[in-house]
Backbone as ProteinMPNN parsed JSONL, in Angstrom:
{"seq_chain_A": "MAEDDRYDCVMDPMDTWTVWDLMKDEPAFFGDRVLAGLSKLEAEAACEVMNDAWRKLKKKSDVA", "coords_chain_A": {"N_chain_A": [[24.358, 61.921, 38.511], [21.463, 61.236, 36.771], [18.634, 63.07, 35.41], [16.139, 61.485, 35.802], [16.937, 59.471, 37.796], [16.174, 57.296, 40.418], [17.666, 56.875, 42.657], [20.153, 57.836, 44.97], [23.543, 58.664, 46.083], [24.359, 59.228, 49.421], [26.537, 60.844, 51.941], [26.599, 59.678, 55.298], [26.429, 60.749, 58.812], [28.492, 59.296, 60.124], [30.497, 58.937, 58.367], [30.218, 57.126, 56.457], [28.443, 55.579, 53.588], [25.396, 55.762, 52.093], [22.773, 54.347, 50.091], [20.355, 56.175, 48.742], [16.689, 56.158, 48.368], [15.017, 58.219, 46.807], [12.21, 58.329, 46.015], [10.836, 57.045, 47.98], [12.116, 58.504, 50.141], [13.865, 57.539, 51.852], [16.356, 55.082, 53.126], [17.749, 52.794, 50.42], [16.679, 49.675, 49.684], [18.079, 46.276, 48.893], [16.964, 43.486, 47.996], [16.717, 42.114, 51.217], [18.488, 43.676, 52.128], [19.607, 46.691, 53.646], [21.066, 49.263, 52.093], [23.078, 50.791, 53.447], [25.728, 52.164, 55.454], [28.055, 51.756, 53.827], [31.206, 51.828, 51.9], [32.229, 54.409, 49.981], [32.902, 53.694, 47.218], [31.244, 51.067, 47.106], [28.798, 52.235, 47.482], [28.349, 53.797, 45.342], [28.606, 52.039, 43.131], [26.333, 50.305, 43.942], [24.462, 52.277, 43.614], [24.425, 52.799, 40.919], [23.857, 50.223, 39.747], [21.068, 50.166, 40.902], [19.897, 52.221, 39.768], [20.117, 51.777, 37.171], [18.583, 49.418, 36.665], [15.915, 50.523, 37.57], [15.623, 52.397, 35.543], [15.289, 50.783, 33.325], [12.998, 49.256, 34.143], [11.178, 51.433, 34.381], [11.097, 52.27, 31.692], [10.19, 49.965, 30.339], [7.617, 49.81, 31.519], [6.572, 52.258, 30.369], [6.342, 51.601, 27.686], [4.496, 49.436, 27.747]], "CA_chain_A": [[23.212, 61.444, 38.701], [20.323, 61.945, 35.746], [17.163, 63.584, 36.086], [15.085, 60.588, 36.064], [17.456, 58.792, 38.662], [15.707, 57.221, 41.517], [18.62, 56.61, 43.766], [21.541, 58.703, 45.018], [24.462, 58.178, 47.183], [24.668, 60.258, 50.422], [27.278, 60.306, 53.03], [25.928, 59.742, 56.514], [27.204, 61.435, 59.945], [29.45, 58.371, 60.485], [31.372, 59.099, 57.211], [29.794, 56.075, 55.631], [27.679, 56.075, 52.442], [24.041, 55.208, 52.094], [22.04, 54.601, 48.692], [19.073, 56.842, 49.172], [15.573, 56.186, 47.523], [14.483, 59.522, 46.435], [10.801, 58.33, 45.744], [10.504, 56.789, 49.296], [12.569, 59.334, 50.903], [14.405, 56.577, 52.977], [17.432, 54.3, 52.499], [17.311, 51.942, 49.731], [16.94, 48.145, 50.036], [18.521, 45.384, 47.909], [16.447, 42.414, 48.757], [16.348, 42.519, 52.573], [19.616, 44.323, 52.88], [19.477, 48.086, 53.675], [22.046, 49.757, 51.478], [23.746, 51.741, 54.303], [27.011, 51.804, 56.099], [28.91, 51.259, 52.786], [32.26, 52.618, 51.382], [31.773, 55.373, 48.668], [32.73, 52.857, 46.014], [30.131, 50.316, 47.167], [27.55, 52.88, 47.429], [28.297, 54.237, 43.812], [28.283, 50.707, 42.522], [24.909, 49.945, 44.157], [23.43, 53.212, 43.149], [24.497, 52.57, 39.529], [22.898, 49.04, 39.466], [19.73, 50.351, 41.26], [19.226, 53.318, 38.828], [19.882, 51.057, 35.772], [17.262, 48.518, 36.906], [14.915, 51.256, 37.646], [15.423, 52.88, 34.126], [14.932, 49.639, 32.654], [11.628, 48.722, 34.576], [10.334, 52.426, 33.992], [11.208, 52.209, 30.123], [9.308, 48.749, 30.043], [6.219, 50.131, 31.876], [6.053, 53.203, 29.426], [6.0, 50.732, 26.481], [3.104, 48.733, 27.815]], "C_chain_A": [[22.099, 62.124, 37.446], [19.436, 62.226, 36.373], [16.351, 62.686, 36.447], [15.626, 59.396, 37.038], [16.472, 58.524, 39.877], [16.365, 57.083, 43.005], [19.725, 57.441, 43.807], [22.231, 58.277, 46.141], [24.658, 59.355, 48.21], [25.551, 59.864, 51.708], [26.57, 60.627, 54.58], [26.812, 60.399, 57.679], [28.583, 60.534, 60.221], [30.42, 58.238, 59.415], [31.387, 57.838, 56.486], [28.82, 56.596, 54.658], [26.445, 55.197, 52.598], [23.356, 55.252, 50.65], [20.642, 55.155, 49.273], [17.87, 56.794, 48.221], [15.001, 57.467, 47.529], [12.967, 59.678, 46.336], [10.279, 58.101, 47.206], [10.924, 57.596, 50.387], [13.288, 58.509, 52.377], [15.706, 55.805, 52.324], [16.91, 53.154, 51.55], [17.613, 50.609, 50.099], [17.322, 47.458, 48.734], [18.107, 44.001, 48.421], [16.247, 42.791, 50.302], [17.425, 43.116, 53.23], [19.439, 45.892, 52.625], [20.887, 48.473, 53.033], [22.54, 51.061, 52.174], [24.989, 51.335, 54.958], [27.9, 51.257, 55.045], [30.079, 52.119, 52.597], [31.58, 53.421, 50.191], [31.838, 54.439, 47.502], [31.599, 51.837, 45.925], [29.003, 50.846, 46.956], [27.039, 53.337, 46.043], [27.951, 52.905, 42.952], [26.73, 50.286, 42.553], [24.016, 50.759, 43.639], [23.425, 53.062, 41.768], [23.586, 51.334, 38.936], [21.416, 49.381, 39.662], [19.179, 51.373, 40.148], [18.997, 52.651, 37.391], [18.718, 50.208, 35.763], [15.84, 49.311, 36.995], [14.681, 51.829, 36.258], [14.832, 51.903, 33.332], [13.418, 49.207, 32.943], [10.717, 50.071, 33.96], [10.197, 52.575, 32.536], [10.063, 50.963, 29.888], [7.867, 49.217, 30.172], [5.693, 51.145, 30.891], [5.707, 52.712, 28.154], [4.757, 50.293, 26.447], [1.867, 49.466, 27.741]], "O_chain_A": [[21.98, 63.337, 37.273], [19.199, 61.915, 37.54], [15.705, 62.929, 37.466], [14.915, 58.397, 37.146], [15.94, 59.523, 40.362], [15.824, 57.152, 44.109], [20.27, 57.783, 42.757], [21.712, 57.638, 47.056], [25.117, 60.417, 47.788], [25.372, 58.846, 52.377], [26.097, 61.723, 54.881], [27.999, 60.566, 57.397], [29.639, 61.097, 60.51], [31.247, 57.34, 59.57], [32.416, 57.451, 55.932], [28.37, 57.74, 54.724], [26.468, 54.092, 53.141], [23.442, 56.331, 50.065], [19.985, 54.584, 50.143], [18.031, 57.436, 47.183], [14.387, 57.718, 48.565], [12.411, 60.765, 46.496], [9.401, 58.839, 47.654], [10.335, 57.544, 51.467], [13.207, 58.843, 53.559], [16.002, 55.941, 51.136], [15.833, 52.603, 51.778], [18.629, 50.328, 50.734], [16.986, 47.915, 47.641], [18.839, 43.402, 49.209], [15.593, 43.802, 50.558], [17.533, 43.196, 54.454], [19.155, 46.306, 51.501], [21.869, 47.925, 53.533], [22.459, 52.175, 51.656], [25.267, 50.136, 54.994], [28.538, 50.25, 55.353], [30.006, 53.221, 53.139], [30.559, 53.069, 49.599], [30.841, 54.374, 46.783], [31.008, 51.687, 44.855], [28.13, 50.229, 46.345], [25.883, 53.33, 45.623], [27.011, 52.889, 42.158], [26.038, 50.008, 41.574], [22.934, 50.352, 43.217], [22.307, 53.196, 41.27], [22.825, 51.396, 37.971], [20.575, 49.022, 38.838], [18.03, 51.249, 39.722], [18.043, 52.859, 36.641], [17.898, 50.306, 34.85], [14.797, 48.818, 36.564], [13.54, 51.744, 35.804], [13.851, 52.202, 32.65], [12.7, 48.842, 32.012], [9.751, 49.889, 33.22], [9.126, 53.028, 32.132], [9.079, 51.212, 29.192], [7.036, 49.111, 29.27], [4.523, 51.042, 30.522], [4.845, 53.293, 27.495], [3.954, 50.526, 25.543], [0.792, 48.869, 27.798]]}, "name": "protein", "num_of_chains": 1, "seq": "MAEDDRYDCVMDPMDTWTVWDLMKDEPAFFGDRVLAGLSKLEAEAACEVMNDAWRKLKKKSDVA"}
């Protein structure tokens, strides 16, 4: 996880994984889907996609 990442993967008490939104302090959403109850592989992939999109959006707003 990079210093400026917004999302992180956390294991929940049921041994499944959740993508956590560090800014909102709640599970992340992708559209209308809560990113919870995932396998570790699914959570890591979703986290990577979400953080990549966040960095691009942040970079775009920093330039404007």
